[in-house]
N, C-alpha and C positions, 0 to 999 in steps of 0.2 A: 122301433126295434133296438134291442140291446144284443150286442155281439151276435147279430144275425137272426135272433129270435124274436118273433112278433110278441109285443106285450098286449095285454088286454086294453081295449079303447078306452072304456070307462075308467079302469084304474089309472091309465095315463092320464086321463082329463083331471081326476082327483088329485094327482100328484102335481100336474101342470099348474091348477089353480093355486095350489099351495105355494109352489115356486115362483110364480109371477107376483104374488101377493107379498114376498118377503121385501122388506125395506132397509136400506142401509140407514144406520142412525147416526152415523158420522162420516162426513164426506173429506175427512183429511186423507192426505196420501203420504204414506210412510215407506221408507225403504225396510222391507222385509226379506232378509236373507235366507230364511229358511224355505225348505222344499214345500210346495203346496200340499195340504192335507187331502184335499180331493180336486178332480179336474173332471169335468163334464163336458163332452162335445155334443152340441145339438146341431143337427143337419136341419136348415130351413127349407120351406117350400120351394124357394127359388135356387136351392142348391148351395147356398153359402153355408159354411160352418161357422158357429160361434163356439169358442173355446171359454169356458168359466172355471176360474180356479178360486179355491177358497184356501187361505193361508192363515194359521193361528197367529194372531197378533199379540194377544196376552189371554188370560184365563176367562175373559168375557166378551172378546171380540175376534172376529176372523175378517180378514182383509180380503176383498171381492175385486177380481180382475176380469175383465171381458177381452178376449183377443190381445191380451198383454197389457191393456190400459187399466189402471187401478181406478175403480168407482168409489171405494170408501169401505165402511166397516159395517159388518151385519154382526148382531148380537149373537152370542154362542146359543142362546133359547131357539133362535129361528134356525140356526145351523144344525144343531143336534135333532131337531124334528125333521128338518129336510133330509138328514142322513138316514133317519128311521124310515121315512117315506121312500126315499130311493130305494134301500135295502129291501123294503117290501115290495116295490115294483119289480125289481130284477128277480125276486123270488117267486113272484106270482101271487103274493098275499094281498087280500083286499084291503084297500086304503080309504079310511073314512075320515077324509079332511076335514 
């Protein structure tokens, strides 16, 4: 669901396959004082919530945190495609990941 609205299951599966396939390319942890560019909250089947934030580190990397713990850097190529698919998902547009 997004804002209480059910999303298409097949579309969500396409988005999720891309999402879980993204890899950090750099596992260094740096203090980034900027506000997060994107925050996504996922409610898991067991009821827990994972808050994932993406914060621009430089022109080519985003720092990724899960529940406040920094995991590393994600390339802007992965991030930009992720945002494209996220926007398509919430708009109800078909995703072909």
